[in-house]
TITORLUM-501095 format. One line per field, with one value per atom (N, C-alpha, C): residue in one letter; residue number from 1; atom name; x, y, z; chain. Coordinates in steps of 0.1 Angstrom, whole numbers. Example, Ala and Ser with C-alpha at 12.3 -4.5 7.8 and 13.67 -1.06 7.14 Angstrom:
! residues 2
code: [a:a:a:s:s:s]
pos: [1:1:1:2:2:2]
site: [N:CA:C:N:CA:C]
c1: [132:123:132:128:137:129]
c2: [-57:-45:-33:-22:-11:0]
c3: [78:78:78:71:71:79]
unit: [A:A:A:A:A:A]
//
This chain:
! residues 257
code: [x:x:x:x:x:x:x:x:x:x:x:x:x:x:x:x:x:x:x:x:x:x:x:x:x:x:x:x:x:x:x:x:x:x:x:x:x:x:x:x:x:x:x:x:x:x:x:x:x:x:x:x:x:x:x:x:x:x:x:x:x:x:x:x:x:x:x:x:x:x:x:x:x:x:x:x:x:x:x:x:x:x:x:x:x:x:x:x:x:x:x:x:x:x:x:x:x:x:x:x:x:x:x:x:x:x:x:x:x:x:x:x:x:x:x:x:x:x:x:x:x:x:x:x:x:x:x:x:x:x:x:x:x:x:x:x:x:x:x:x:x:x:x:x:x:x:x:x:x:x:x:x:x:x:x:x:x:x:x:x:x:x:x:x:x:x:x:x:x:x:x:x:x:x:x:x:x:x:x:x:x:x:x:x:x:x:x:x:x:x:x:x:x:x:x:x:x:x:x:x:x:x:x:x:x:x:x:x:x:x:x:x:x:x:x:x:x:x:x:x:x:x:x:x:x:x:x:x:x:x:x:x:x:x:x:x:x:x:x:x:x:x:x:x:x:x:x:x:x:x:x:x:x:x:x:x:x:x:x:x:x:x:x:x:x:x:x:x:x:x:x:x:x:x:x:x:x:x:x:x:x:x:x:x:x:x:x:x:x:x:x:x:x:x:x:x:x:x:x:x:x:x:x:x:x:x:x:x:x:x:x:x:x:x:x:x:x:x:x:x:x:x:x:x:x:x:x:x:x:x:x:x:x:x:x:x:x:x:x:x:x:x:x:x:x:x:x:x:x:x:x:x:x:x:x:x:x:x:x:x:x:x:x:x:x:x:x:x:x:x:x:x:x:x:x:x:x:x:x:x:x:x:x:x:x:x:x:x:x:x:x:x:x:x:x:x:x:x:x:x:x:x:x:x:x:x:x:x:x:x:x:x:x:x:x:x:x:x:x:x:x:x:x:x:x:x:x:x:x:x:x:x:x:x:x:x:x:x:x:x:x:x:x:x:x:x:x:x:x:x:x:x:x:x:x:x:x:x:x:x:x:x:x:x:x:x:x:x:x:x:x:x:x:x:x:x:x:x:x:x:x:x:x:x:x:x:x:x:x:x:x:x:x:x:x:x:x:x:x:x:x:x:x:x:x:x:x:x:x:x:x:x:x:x:x:x:x:x:x:x:x:x:x:x:x:x:x:x:x:x:x:x:x:x:x:x:x:x:x:x:x:x:x:x:x:x:x:x:x:x:x:x:x:x:x:x:x:x:x:x:x:x:x:x:x:x:x:x:x:x:x:x:x:x:x:x:x:x:x:x:x:x:x:x:x:x:x:x:x:x:x:x:x:x:x:x:x:x:x:x:x:x:x:x:x:x:x:x:x:x:x:x:x:x:x:x:x:x:x:x:x:x:x:x:x:x:x:x:x:x:x:x:x:x:x:x:x:x:x:x:x:x:x:x:x:x:x:x:x:x:x:x:x:x:x:x:x:x:x:x:x:x:x:x:x:x:x:x:x:x:x:x:x:x:x:x:x:x:x:x:x:x:x:x:x:x:x:x:x:x:x:x:x:x:x:x:x:x:x:x:x:x:x:x:x:x:x:x:x:x:x:x:x:x:x:x:x:x:x:x:x:x:x:x:x:x:x:x:x:x:x:x:x:x:x:x:x:x:x:x:x:x:x:x:x:x:x:x:x:x:x:x:x:x:x:x:x:x:x:x:x:x:x:x:x:x:x:x:x:x:x]
pos: [1:1:1:2:2:2:3:3:3:4:4:4:5:5:5:6:6:6:7:7:7:8:8:8:9:9:9:10:10:10:11:11:11:12:12:12:13:13:13:14:14:14:15:15:15:16:16:16:17:17:17:18:18:18:19:19:19:20:20:20:21:21:21:22:22:22:23:23:23:24:24:24:25:25:25:26:26:26:27:27:27:28:28:28:29:29:29:30:30:30:31:31:31:32:32:32:33:33:33:34:34:34:35:35:35:36:36:36:37:37:37:38:38:38:39:39:39:40:40:40:41:41:41:42:42:42:43:43:43:44:44:44:45:45:45:46:46:46:47:47:47:48:48:48:49:49:49:50:50:50:51:51:51:52:52:52:53:53:53:54:54:54:55:55:55:56:56:56:57:57:57:58:58:58:59:59:59:60:60:60:61:61:61:62:62:62:63:63:63:64:64:64:65:65:65:66:66:66:67:67:67:68:68:68:69:69:69:70:70:70:71:71:71:72:72:72:73:73:73:74:74:74:75:75:75:76:76:76:77:77:77:78:78:78:79:79:79:80:80:80:81:81:81:82:82:82:83:83:83:84:84:84:85:85:85:86:86:86:87:87:87:88:88:88:89:89:89:90:90:90:91:91:91:92:92:92:93:93:93:94:94:94:95:95:95:96:96:96:97:97:97:98:98:98:99:99:99:100:100:100:101:101:101:102:102:102:103:103:103:104:104:104:105:105:105:106:106:106:107:107:107:108:108:108:109:109:109:110:110:110:111:111:111:112:112:112:113:113:113:114:114:114:115:115:115:116:116:116:117:117:117:118:118:118:119:119:119:120:120:120:121:121:121:122:122:122:123:123:123:124:124:124:125:125:125:126:126:126:127:127:127:128:128:128:129:129:129:130:130:130:131:131:131:132:132:132:133:133:133:134:134:134:135:135:135:136:136:136:137:137:137:138:138:138:139:139:139:140:140:140:141:141:141:142:142:142:143:143:143:144:144:144:145:145:145:146:146:146:147:147:147:148:148:148:149:149:149:150:150:150:151:151:151:152:152:152:153:153:153:154:154:154:155:155:155:156:156:156:157:157:157:158:158:158:159:159:159:160:160:160:161:161:161:162:162:162:163:163:163:164:164:164:165:165:165:166:166:166:167:167:167:168:168:168:169:169:169:170:170:170:171:171:171:172:172:172:173:173:173:174:174:174:175:175:175:176:176:176:177:177:177:178:178:178:179:179:179:180:180:180:181:181:181:182:182:182:183:183:183:184:184:184:185:185:185:186:186:186:187:187:187:188:188:188:189:189:189:190:190:190:191:191:191:192:192:192:193:193:193:194:194:194:195:195:195:196:196:196:197:197:197:198:198:198:199:199:199:200:200:200:201:201:201:202:202:202:203:203:203:204:204:204:205:205:205:206:206:206:207:207:207:208:208:208:209:209:209:210:210:210:211:211:211:212:212:212:213:213:213:214:214:214:215:215:215:216:216:216:217:217:217:218:218:218:219:219:219:220:220:220:221:221:221:222:222:222:223:223:223:224:224:224:225:225:225:226:226:226:227:227:227:228:228:228:229:229:229:230:230:230:231:231:231:232:232:232:233:233:233:234:234:234:235:235:235:236:236:236:237:237:237:238:238:238:239:239:239:240:240:240:241:241:241:242:242:242:243:243:243:244:244:244:245:245:245:246:246:246:247:247:247:248:248:248:249:249:249:250:250:250:251:251:251:252:252:252:253:253:253:254:254:254:255:255:255:256:256:256:257:257:257]
site: [N:CA:C:N:CA:C:N:CA:C:N:CA:C:N:CA:C:N:CA:C:N:CA:C:N:CA:C:N:CA:C:N:CA:C:N:CA:C:N:CA:C:N:CA:C:N:CA:C:N:CA:C:N:CA:C:N:CA:C:N:CA:C:N:CA:C:N:CA:C:N:CA:C:N:CA:C:N:CA:C:N:CA:C:N:CA:C:N:CA:C:N:CA:C:N:CA:C:N:CA:C:N:CA:C:N:CA:C:N:CA:C:N:CA:C:N:CA:C:N:CA:C:N:CA:C:N:CA:C:N:CA:C:N:CA:C:N:CA:C:N:CA:C:N:CA:C:N:CA:C:N:CA:C:N:CA:C:N:CA:C:N:CA:C:N:CA:C:N:CA:C:N:CA:C:N:CA:C:N:CA:C:N:CA:C:N:CA:C:N:CA:C:N:CA:C:N:CA:C:N:CA:C:N:CA:C:N:CA:C:N:CA:C:N:CA:C:N:CA:C:N:CA:C:N:CA:C:N:CA:C:N:CA:C:N:CA:C:N:CA:C:N:CA:C:N:CA:C:N:CA:C:N:CA:C:N:CA:C:N:CA:C:N:CA:C:N:CA:C:N:CA:C:N:CA:C:N:CA:C:N:CA:C:N:CA:C:N:CA:C:N:CA:C:N:CA:C:N:CA:C:N:CA:C:N:CA:C:N:CA:C:N:CA:C:N:CA:C:N:CA:C:N:CA:C:N:CA:C:N:CA:C:N:CA:C:N:CA:C:N:CA:C:N:CA:C:N:CA:C:N:CA:C:N:CA:C:N:CA:C:N:CA:C:N:CA:C:N:CA:C:N:CA:C:N:CA:C:N:CA:C:N:CA:C:N:CA:C:N:CA:C:N:CA:C:N:CA:C:N:CA:C:N:CA:C:N:CA:C:N:CA:C:N:CA:C:N:CA:C:N:CA:C:N:CA:C:N:CA:C:N:CA:C:N:CA:C:N:CA:C:N:CA:C:N:CA:C:N:CA:C:N:CA:C:N:CA:C:N:CA:C:N:CA:C:N:CA:C:N:CA:C:N:CA:C:N:CA:C:N:CA:C:N:CA:C:N:CA:C:N:CA:C:N:CA:C:N:CA:C:N:CA:C:N:CA:C:N:CA:C:N:CA:C:N:CA:C:N:CA:C:N:CA:C:N:CA:C:N:CA:C:N:CA:C:N:CA:C:N:CA:C:N:CA:C:N:CA:C:N:CA:C:N:CA:C:N:CA:C:N:CA:C:N:CA:C:N:CA:C:N:CA:C:N:CA:C:N:CA:C:N:CA:C:N:CA:C:N:CA:C:N:CA:C:N:CA:C:N:CA:C:N:CA:C:N:CA:C:N:CA:C:N:CA:C:N:CA:C:N:CA:C:N:CA:C:N:CA:C:N:CA:C:N:CA:C:N:CA:C:N:CA:C:N:CA:C:N:CA:C:N:CA:C:N:CA:C:N:CA:C:N:CA:C:N:CA:C:N:CA:C:N:CA:C:N:CA:C:N:CA:C:N:CA:C:N:CA:C:N:CA:C:N:CA:C:N:CA:C:N:CA:C:N:CA:C:N:CA:C:N:CA:C:N:CA:C:N:CA:C:N:CA:C:N:CA:C:N:CA:C:N:CA:C:N:CA:C:N:CA:C:N:CA:C:N:CA:C:N:CA:C:N:CA:C:N:CA:C:N:CA:C:N:CA:C:N:CA:C:N:CA:C:N:CA:C:N:CA:C:N:CA:C:N:CA:C:N:CA:C:N:CA:C:N:CA:C:N:CA:C:N:CA:C:N:CA:C:N:CA:C:N:CA:C:N:CA:C:N:CA:C:N:CA:C:N:CA:C:N:CA:C:N:CA:C:N:CA:C:N:CA:C:N:CA:C:N:CA:C:N:CA:C:N:CA:C:N:CA:C:N:CA:C:N:CA:C:N:CA:C:N:CA:C:N:CA:C:N:CA:C:N:CA:C:N:CA:C:N:CA:C:N:CA:C:N:CA:C]
c1: [1248:1252:1240:1237:1226:1232:1230:1236:1225:1227:1219:1224:1215:1218:1213:1222:1217:1224:1217:1222:1216:1223:1217:1210:1219:1214:1213:1222:1221:1219:1228:1228:1215:1207:1194:1195:1199:1202:1190:1179:1166:1163:1164:1161:1170:1183:1193:1191:1188:1186:1173:1163:1151:1153:1161:1164:1172:1182:1190:1181:1172:1163:1154:1148:1138:1144:1157:1163:1165:1166:1169:1182:1185:1198:1203:1215:1222:1236:1244:1258:1267:1265:1273:1264:1269:1262:1270:1262:1267:1262:1271:1268:1272:1261:1263:1265:1269:1273:1263:1267:1260:1255:1265:1262:1257:1262:1260:1253:1250:1242:1228:1222:1208:1204:1208:1204:1213:1209:1215:1225:1227:1236:1247:1255:1266:1276:1280:1290:1285:1272:1266:1264:1260:1257:1270:1280:1293:1298:1297:1302:1294:1281:1272:1276:1278:1281:1295:1304:1318:1317:1307:1306:1299:1294:1287:1296:1291:1299:1298:1307:1305:1314:1307:1315:1321:1314:1319:1312:1319:1313:1320:1312:1317:1312:1318:1315:1303:1296:1287:1291:1283:1288:1287:1278:1277:1289:1293:1305:1317:1319:1331:1331:1320:1320:1322:1316:1317:1332:1339:1353:1363:1358:1366:1373:1368:1373:1367:1356:1349:1343:1339:1333:1318:1312:1297:1290:1298:1293:1281:1281:1270:1257:1258:1247:1237:1225:1215:1216:1208:1210:1208:1198:1195:1206:1210:1221:1234:1236:1249:1249:1237:1237:1239:1233:1233:1248:1254:1267:1278:1276:1285:1284:1272:1269:1276:1274:1279:1294:1301:1315:1321:1314:1318:1315:1305:1301:1309:1315:1323:1335:1338:1350:1362:1374:1385:1386:1384:1386:1375:1363:1352:1354:1359:1362:1373:1383:1394:1388:1380:1374:1366:1357:1349:1358:1369:1378:1385:1386:1393:1384:1371:1361:1365:1364:1367:1356:1360:1350:1345:1332:1327:1330:1328:1321:1330:1324:1331:1325:1334:1329:1328:1316:1313:1316:1311:1314:1312:1311:1310:1297:1287:1274:1271:1277:1272:1283:1279:1287:1279:1285:1278:1284:1276:1281:1271:1275:1267:1258:1263:1256:1254:1265:1266:1280:1282:1296:1306:1301:1310:1312:1303:1304:1296:1303:1296:1286:1287:1278:1266:1265:1254:1241:1230:1217:1211:1206:1199:1184:1179:1164:1160:1168:1164:1168:1161:1163:1177:1182:1195:1206:1204:1214:1214:1203:1202:1209:1207:1213:1228:1233:1247:1253:1246:1251:1251:1240:1239:1250:1253:1263:1278:1279:1293:1295:1285:1286:1294:1302:1310:1303:1293:1285:1271:1264:1250:1241:1244:1236:1244:1239:1246:1236:1240:1232:1236:1227:1231:1222:1226:1218:1217:1219:1220:1206:1197:1184:1174:1176:1167:1153:1152:1140:1142:1134:1135:1131:1139:1137:1145:1140:1147:1147:1159:1160:1167:1161:1167:1170:1180:1184:1188:1183:1187:1202:1207:1221:1227:1220:1225:1233:1237:1245:1259:1268:1282:1284:1294:1297:1293:1296:1293:1279:1270:1256:1248:1255:1248:1241:1229:1222:1230:1227:1234:1229:1238:1234:1222:1221:1209:1196:1196:1183:1179:1187:1183:1172:1163:1151:1153:1151:1152:1138:1137:1125:1127:1117:1118:1106:1110:1100:1101:1090:1089:1083:1090:1085:1072:1063:1050:1052:1046:1047:1038:1041:1032:1035:1044:1048:1062:1068:1081:1080:1090:1090:1102:1099:1110:1113:1126:1131:1138:1133:1139:1151:1163:1175:1180:1172:1176:1176:1166:1166:1179:1184:1197:1196:1194:1193:1204:1206:1214:1205:1208:1199:1206:1199:1203:1193:1196:1185:1189:1180:1181:1171:1176:1167:1161:1164:1158:1168:1163:1171:1167:1177:1174:1169:1176:1173:1167:1165:1160:1151:1141:1133:1127:1126:1121:1110:1103:1093:1079:1077:1064:1061:1070:1068:1079:1075:1084:1092:1088:1095:1109:1118:1131:1131:1139:1140:1154:1153:1166:1164:1174:1173:1179:1175:1181:1184:1197:1202:1205:1199:1202:1209:1222:1229:1226:1222:1220:1206:1196:1183:1182:1192:1192:1179:1177:1166:1171:1165:1167:1154:1152:1139:1141:1133:1132:1122:1126:1117:1116:1106:1104:1101:1105:1102:1099:1090:1088:1099:1101:1111:1106:1113:1109:1112:1103:1105:1104:1095:1094:1107:1114:1126:1137:1138:1147:1144:1131:1128:1132:1129:1133:1148:1155:1170:1175:1169:1173:1170:1158:1155:1163:1165:1174:1188:1193:1207:1208:1197:1198:1199:1196:1195:1182:1181:1168:1156:1146:1134:1128:1129:1123:1130:1142:1148:1141:1135:1127:1113:1108:1094:1094:1104:1104:1104:1110:1111:1097:1087:1073:1066:1070:1063:1071:1083:1091:1096:1099:1103:1115]
c2: [961:956:958:947:948:947:958:959:957:949:949:959:968:979:976:974:971:980:984:992:990:993:992:979:968:955:953:959:959:946:936:923:916:919:912:901:889:879:875:874:870:879:892:902:902:900:899:887:875:863:864:870:872:882:892:902:895:887:881:871:864:855:863:874:881:889:892:900:893:880:872:874:871:873:887:889:902:900:910:908:911:922:925:933:934:941:954:964:977:977:977:977:990:997:1011:1013:1002:1004:1000:1000:995:981:972:958:953:960:955:966:962:971:967:967:965:950:943:929:919:906:896:887:890:882:889:897:905:896:885:877:870:864:857:867:879:889:893:895:899:888:875:864:862:865:864:874:886:897:895:890:887:877:868:858:863:875:880:885:886:892:907:913:928:936:946:956:967:971:981:980:982:982:993:1000:1011:1009:1016:1014:1024:1020:1029:1033:1042:1046:1035:1026:1015:1005:1004:995:1001:1015:1021:1019:1021:1020:1006:996:982:978:983:980:987:996:1004:1016:1020:1032:1045:1045:1057:1054:1064:1063:1062:1058:1057:1070:1080:1093:1098:1096:1102:1093:1081:1071:1074:1071:1072:1059:1059:1048:1034:1032:1019:1015:1025:1022:1019:1026:1023:1009:1005:992:981:983:973:973:984:984:978:981:975:960:955:940:935:942:938:937:947:948:935:932:920:907:907:894:892:902:900:891:883:875:885:881:890:892:882:883:892:891:900:914:916:930:936:929:934:938:929:931:944:946:958:970:969:981:985:975:978:983:983:988:1003:1006:1020:1030:1042:1053:1057:1060:1065:1080:1086:1079:1070:1061:1052:1054:1057:1058:1045:1042:1029:1029:1038:1040:1054:1057:1071:1078:1070:1075:1075:1065:1062:1062:1067:1066:1063:1058:1054:1061:1064:1069:1064:1066:1061:1073:1084:1096:1106:1113:1121:1120:1125:1125:1133:1143:1152:1147:1139:1135:1122:1111:1098:1097:1106:1106:1115:1123:1133:1126:1129:1124:1134:1128:1137:1136:1146:1147:1161:1171:1185:1187:1196:1199:1205:1213:1219:1209:1199:1188:1180:1178:1171:1179:1192:1201:1200:1201:1201:1188:1177:1164:1162:1167:1166:1174:1186:1194:1189:1182:1176:1163:1156:1143:1145:1135:1135:1128:1121:1114:1118:1116:1120:1113:1100:1092:1090:1094:1091:1083:1071:1063:1064:1066:1068:1059:1058:1051:1059:1053:1060:1064:1069:1074:1062:1051:1040:1043:1054:1058:1060:1052:1054:1068:1074:1088:1091:1100:1104:1120:1125:1140:1141:1151:1153:1168:1171:1185:1187:1198:1201:1201:1194:1192:1206:1215:1228:1229:1240:1242:1248:1247:1252:1264:1272:1284:1297:1308:1321:1325:1318:1321:1311:1302:1292:1299:1294:1299:1297:1305:1304:1291:1284:1271:1273:1284:1286:1286:1287:1287:1273:1263:1250:1245:1237:1232:1219:1218:1205:1199:1186:1179:1167:1165:1155:1145:1132:1121:1111:1107:1096:1084:1073:1062:1057:1053:1047:1034:1031:1018:1008:996:985:979:986:980:985:978:983:997:1006:1019:1021:1023:1024:1039:1042:1055:1055:1064:1066:1075:1070:1078:1084:1084:1089:1105:1112:1126:1132:1143:1149:1156:1149:1154:1148:1154:1147:1140:1128:1120:1116:1118:1114:1104:1091:1081:1073:1071:1061:1050:1038:1027:1021:1026:1021:1011:1006:997:983:974:960:955:958:952:961:974:983:994:990:1001:1010:1023:1033:1042:1036:1044:1039:1031:1025:1013:1008:995:985:974:965:957:956:948:953:944:948:956:966:974:973:973:972:978:979:985:976:977:971:981:983:993:986:990:984:995:994:1005:1006:994:995:1001:998:1004:1018:1021:1033:1035:1024:1024:1020:1025:1021:1018:1005:1001:999:1005:1003:993:982:971:967:959:955:940:933:919:916:907:902:893:891:881:876:866:860:869:879:889:883:874:868:861:854:848:859:869:880:886:888:893:884:871:861:861:862:862:874:885:898:896:891:889:879:867:857:861:870:875:884:888:898:912:915:929:935:948:954:950:946:941:950:963:973:972:967:966:955:945:935:941:948:954:964:972:982:977:965:958:956:953:950:962:974:986:994:990:997:1011:1011:1024:1021]
c3: [689:703:712:719:729:743:751:764:774:784:796:806:810:819:833:843:856:866:877:887:900:911:924:928:926:929:944:952:966:973:968:975:975:965:963:952:956:946:939:945:939:927:930:920:908:911:901:892:898:890:881:887:879:867:870:859:848:851:841:833:839:832:823:828:821:809:810:800:787:788:775:770:757:752:751:754:752:750:746:743:755:761:773:783:795:806:809:813:819:833:843:857:863:869:873:888:895:908:919:931:943:942:941:941:955:965:979:987:999:1008:1009:1021:1023:1023:1013:1011:1018:1017:1025:1018:1005:996:989:997:990:983:988:982:970:971:959:948:951:940:933:941:935:926:931:923:910:911:899:889:894:884:878:886:881:869:869:859:846:847:835:824:812:801:803:810:814:804:799:790:799:810:819:832:843:857:865:872:881:895:904:918:922:933:939:952:959:972:983:982:991:989:976:973:980:979:984:1000:1006:1021:1025:1018:1022:1020:1010:1008:1016:1025:1033:1027:1016:1009:1013:1020:1025:1038:1045:1058:1057:1068:1069:1073:1074:1080:1072:1059:1051:1051:1057:1056:1068:1065:1076:1085:1095:1105:1099:1091:1085:1075:1067:1057:1064:1075:1083:1089:1095:1100:1089:1078:1067:1061:1060:1053:1063:1076:1086:1086:1085:1084:1071:1060:1047:1047:1053:1054:1061:1072:1080:1072:1064:1057:1044:1039:1026:1028:1018:1018:1015:1019:1016:1001:993:978:972:977:972:977:989:994:985:982:973:959:954:941:941:951:953:953:961:963:950:941:928:917:920:910:906:894:890:893:895:897:883:882:870:868:856:845:837:830:820:806:797:783:776:771:765:750:743:728:725:712:708:712:717:720:735:742:755:766:778:789:801:812:824:836:846:859:870:882:893:897:902:905:894:891:879:874:861:856:864:871:879:893:898:912:914:917:918:929:939:951:950:940:939:934:940:936:926:915:905:907:914:916:910:912:908:894:887:873:871:880:878:879:888:888:875:869:857:846:845:835:837:849:851:846:849:845:830:824:809:802:808:801:804:815:818:811:807:800:787:784:772:760:763:753:753:742:741:750:753:762:775:786:799:808:811:820:834:844:858:867:879:889:902:913:926:932:924:930:931:924:924:918:911:905:890:881:867:863:854:850:837:829:817:817:814:812:798:791:777:776:769:767:752:746:732:731:721:719:716:711:708:695:691:679:683:674:677:668:671:663:670:664:670:671:662:663:671:678:686:698:702:713:726:736:749:755:762:769:778:784:793:786:773:765:761:763:759:767:761:768:775:788:795:796:792:794:804:812:822:819:819:817:828:834:843:835:834:826:831:822:826:832:844:850:844:845:841:827:819:806:803:793:789:784:787:783:773:760:750:747:747:745:731:722:709:711:708:709:697:686:673:672:679:678:683:678:682:695:706:719:728:740:750:760:763:771:785:795:809:814:816:819:830:839:850:847:846:843:855:867:880:886:898:906:904:903:903:917:927:940:950:948:957:950:943:937:947:943:952:945:936:928:931:941:945:937:929:922:927:933:940:930:917:907:904:901:897:884:883:871:865:851:844:830:822:809:798:786:774:764:761:752:739:728:715:707:705:698:683:677:663:660:668:667:673:681:689:698:706:715:729:739:753:759:764:769:784:792:806:809:817:819:833:837:851:851:862:863:878:880:894:898:911:916:929:934:947:958:960:970:984:986:999:1004:995:999:1002:994:997:1011:1014:1027:1038:1037:1047:1049:1039:1040:1048:1046:1053:1068:1071:1086:1092:1085:1091:1093:1085:1086:1098:1104:1115:1111:1099:1094:1099:1099:1104:1095:1102:1096:1086:1088:1079:1065:1064:1051:1043:1050:1043:1039:1048:1046:1035:1033:1023:1009:1007:994:988:997:992:987:991:987:977:974:965:970:983:989:998]
unit: [A:A:A:A:A:A:A:A:A:A:A:A:A:A:A:A:A:A:A:A:A:A:A:A:A:A:A:A:A:A:A:A:A:A:A:A:A:A:A:A:A:A:A:A:A:A:A:A:A:A:A:A:A:A:A:A:A:A:A:A:A:A:A:A:A:A:A:A:A:A:A:A:A:A:A:A:A:A:A:A:A:A:A:A:A:A:A:A:A:A:A:A:A:A:A:A:A:A:A:A:A:A:A:A:A:A:A:A:A:A:A:A:A:A:A:A:A:A:A:A:A:A:A:A:A:A:A:A:A:A:A:A:A:A:A:A:A:A:A:A:A:A:A:A:A:A:A:A:A:A:A:A:A:A:A:A:A:A:A:A:A:A:A:A:A:A:A:A:A:A:A:A:A:A:A:A:A:A:A:A:A:A:A:A:A:A:A:A:A:A:A:A:A:A:A:A:A:A:A:A:A:A:A:A:A:A:A:A:A:A:A:A:A:A:A:A:A:A:A:A:A:A:A:A:A:A:A:A:A:A:A:A:A:A:A:A:A:A:A:A:A:A:A:A:A:A:A:A:A:A:A:A:A:A:A:A:A:A:A:A:A:A:A:A:A:A:A:A:A:A:A:A:A:A:A:A:A:A:A:A:A:A:A:A:A:A:A:A:A:A:A:A:A:A:A:A:A:A:A:A:A:A:A:A:A:A:A:A:A:A:A:A:A:A:A:A:A:A:A:A:A:A:A:A:A:A:A:A:A:A:A:A:A:A:A:A:A:A:A:A:A:A:A:A:A:A:A:A:A:A:A:A:A:A:A:A:A:A:A:A:A:A:A:A:A:A:A:A:A:A:A:A:A:A:A:A:A:A:A:A:A:A:A:A:A:A:A:A:A:A:A:A:A:A:A:A:A:A:A:A:A:A:A:A:A:A:A:A:A:A:A:A:A:A:A:A:A:A:A:A:A:A:A:A:A:A:A:A:A:A:A:A:A:A:A:A:A:A:A:A:A:A:A:A:A:A:A:A:A:A:A:A:A:A:A:A:A:A:A:A:A:A:A:A:A:A:A:A:A:A:A:A:A:A:A:A:A:A:A:A:A:A:A:A:A:A:A:A:A:A:A:A:A:A:A:A:A:A:A:A:A:A:A:A:A:A:A:A:A:A:A:A:A:A:A:A:A:A:A:A:A:A:A:A:A:A:A:A:A:A:A:A:A:A:A:A:A:A:A:A:A:A:A:A:A:A:A:A:A:A:A:A:A:A:A:A:A:A:A:A:A:A:A:A:A:A:A:A:A:A:A:A:A:A:A:A:A:A:A:A:A:A:A:A:A:A:A:A:A:A:A:A:A:A:A:A:A:A:A:A:A:A:A:A:A:A:A:A:A:A:A:A:A:A:A:A:A:A:A:A:A:A:A:A:A:A:A:A:A:A:A:A:A:A:A:A:A:A:A:A:A:A:A:A:A:A:A:A:A:A:A:A:A:A:A:A:A:A:A:A:A:A:A:A:A:A:A:A:A:A:A:A:A:A:A:A:A:A:A:A:A:A:A:A:A:A:A:A:A:A:A:A:A:A:A:A:A:A:A:A:A:A:A:A:A:A:A:A:A:A:A:A:A:A:A:A:A:A:A:A:A:A:A:A:A:A:A:A:A:A:A:A:A:A:A:A:A:A:A:A:A:A:A:A:A:A:A:A:A:A:A:A:A:A:A:A:A:A:A:A:A:A:A:A:A:A:A:A:A:A:A]
//
């Protein structure tokens, strides 16, 4: 099975379309939340995702707020402006569809699960090592794919042994890897480790690389490849400005921040 892994599209239709074209053939998509917010095409992005062969899709924090399921209290000023505009722009049908999205984590198969923030809390950001360890230990599958941070990253933890002679969980070794920019980054999933991987953001990269980021998971080969693709960034920026959204939301796309 070949899964397309996409997260944090954030109403950036140009980035989504470029990602779908660059990905080539795949069997099904795994969508890790935050379809809307920041960008100017929330309805078009939702409708495009709804038409995909999706194996699983979960909500993100922006999806919850746009659908009226959560307040904007935790959002900064820019995010609040954008999500209030988004909520007003959504069609009733798309708002209802967003509201019905399930909360993660979602179990995909015997090896893989997905979440937006962490398996324990969909709103938690994984930046610190202890957050990664907690997420890895709470995951029910060896591979947990997450989004939310908009930054590609991989954390691995020794799977450990079972039984009375097994080492204490605190002795397991956590390794952190930041994928190399500029070329596809392939992860070998065959070693007996626990994997926590963020493939990056389609529509709002925040790692200094403006290109859309996505993943391709091959369950037969046991590989996960993090990939990037250019898109019509200028058009996405123009749409944001023309919609009356804060201009800085357009500017930040160009610098991947």
